[in-house]
C-alpha positions, -999 to 999 in steps of 0.1 A, spaced: 10 -246 518 -27 -252 526 -30 -288 540 -67 -299 543 -78 -316 575 -89 -353 573 -125 -341 572 -119 -317 544 -100 -344 524 -129 -367 528 -152 -340 516 -129 -333 486 -129 -370 478 -167 -371 479 -169 -340 456 -144 -354 432 -163 -387 430 -195 -369 425 -180 -348 398 -167 -379 380 -201 -395 383 -218 -364 368 -193 -363 339 -196 -400 331 -232 -403 340 -242 -376 314 -217 -382 286 -216 -420 286 -247 -433 303 -270 -403 297 -286 -406 332 -279 -371 345 -283 -337 329 -254 -319 311 -224 -319 335 -212 -283 329 -241 -264 345 -243 -288 373 -205 -288 380 -205 -250 376 -230 -245 404 -214 -271 426 -180 -257 419 -190 -221 425 -206 -230 459 -177 -252 470 -150 -228 460 -168 -199 476 -175 -216 508 -142 -235 512 -117 -213 494 -129 -178 500 -141 -150 479 -126 -124 457 -135 -98 483 -143 -105 520 -172 -80 518 -189 -58 492 -206 -67 459 -179 -93 450 -182 -114 482 -201 -142 463 -174 -145 436 -149 -175 443 -113 -165 448 -103 -184 417 -116 -154 397 -93 -129 414 -78 -103 391 -44 -115 377 -13 -95 385 -11 -86 348 -38 -89 321 -11 -85 294 9 -114 308 -23 -135 311 -31 -128 274 5 -134 263 3 -169 279 -32 -177 267 -26 -170 230 2 -195 224 -17 -220 246 -48 -216 223 -26 -221 192 -10 -252 208 -44 -267 214 -52 -263 177 -19 -279 167 -23 -309 191 -40 -328 162 -5 -331 146 3 -354 176 -31 -369 182 -43 -378 147 -15 -404 139 -19 -420 173 -57 -420 170 -56 -434 135 -33 -463 147 -56 -474 175 -90 -462 162 -100 -467 126 -128 -441 129 -117 -404 130 -132 -380 156 -169 -375 149 -173 -338 140 -207 -342 123 -224 -321 149 -204 -291 137 -216 -294 101 -243 -267 104 -215 -242 111 -202 -242 75 -211 -209 60 -238 -202 85 -232 -168 101 -261 -170 125 -252 -204 138 -215 -193 140 -225 -163 162 -246 -186 185 -217 -210 187 -193 -182 197 -217 -171 225 -218 -207 238 -180 -210 235 -173 -180 257 -199 -188 283 -206 -225 284 -172 -238 273 -146 -212 283 -161 -199 315 -182 -229 325 -158 -258 317 -128 -240 330 -144 -233 364 -157 -268 365 -126 -288 355 -96 -267 362 -108 -243 389 -130 -268 408 -122 -305 402 -85 -301 399 -84 -283 432 -104 -310 449 -81 -337 435 -51 -318 448 -67 -317 483 -64 -355 485 -26 -351 484 -24 -322 508 -20 -297 479 16 -306 473 31 -298 439 29 -335 429 -7 -337 440 -17 -307 418 0 -323 388 -15 -358 394 -49 -342 400 -45 -322 367 -39 -354 348 -69 -372 363 -92 -342 355 -78 -340 320 -90 -376 315 -124 -367 328 -124 -337 305 -117 -361 276 -146 -383 287 -167 -352 287 -164 -352 249 -175 -388 245 -198 -378 217 -168 -373 194 -159 -410 196 -126 -425 209 -104 -404 187 -122 -373 199 -119 -383 235 -81 -387 230 -79 -353 214 -99 -336 241 -78 -353 268 -47 -338 253 -64 -304 252 -72 -310 289 -36 -317 296 -25 -285 278 -51 -264 296 -42 -280 329 -5 -276 324 -10 -239 315 -32 -235 346 -5 -248 369 25 -232 352 8 -198 353 4 -200 391 -31 -214 389 -44 -183 369 -78 -195 358 -81 -165 334 -53 -180 313 -73 -212 307 -106 -193 302 -90 -171 275 -70 -200 259 -101 -222 258 -123 -195 243 -96 -185 217 -89 -221 207 -126 -228 202 -131 -195 183 -103 -205 159 -120 -239 155 -153 -222 146 -136 -201 120 -119 -231 105 -152 -250 102 -172 -219 91 -149 -214 61 -149 -250 52 -112 -256 59 -118 -290 75 -142 -318 66 -170 -323 91 
């Protein structure tokens, strides 16, 4: 098991603290740019420099090792699909809890232009598979969860505790939805984080699950199956 040196643990703590500042600073206080592009660049550089590349040489030497080819794409897809469905069903658990603590439902008004709008739906799908699925999963699961685990010497417990902490950050990253939306997104972060760890830290599982889940959500809103 990879155990970071004290210097590397200190650097991981600094990176995790910076990541938290970026997420909270953008979504709550609006004092920094959108966190996803910033975390994506920081995460890409950190993972590449500290955790190696997909290939030690050749055209893929710049690609962080978290993007290594899974042992089986079919297994990856077979895991990702039920995870995506579970993410859509999490409202069954979240909605009653959120309604008890927060009188206002999750604010989904920003999705209203999607209803029946083919052009906007296609734009949303493009953003989902790049900005959300690829960008957020590298940032939150691939990068910040790893840096949180470094603080506990990458033990199994450290990975799970780090996953929970990052899921909370992921929820705060959806502050615009209101308290109920933050709770819902935190649960989604727990589902994605759990899938990431249980799949042997296969980032492609969460990229596909995140993209599929949000694609389903776009379809639901597009066809007017939910009030926004």
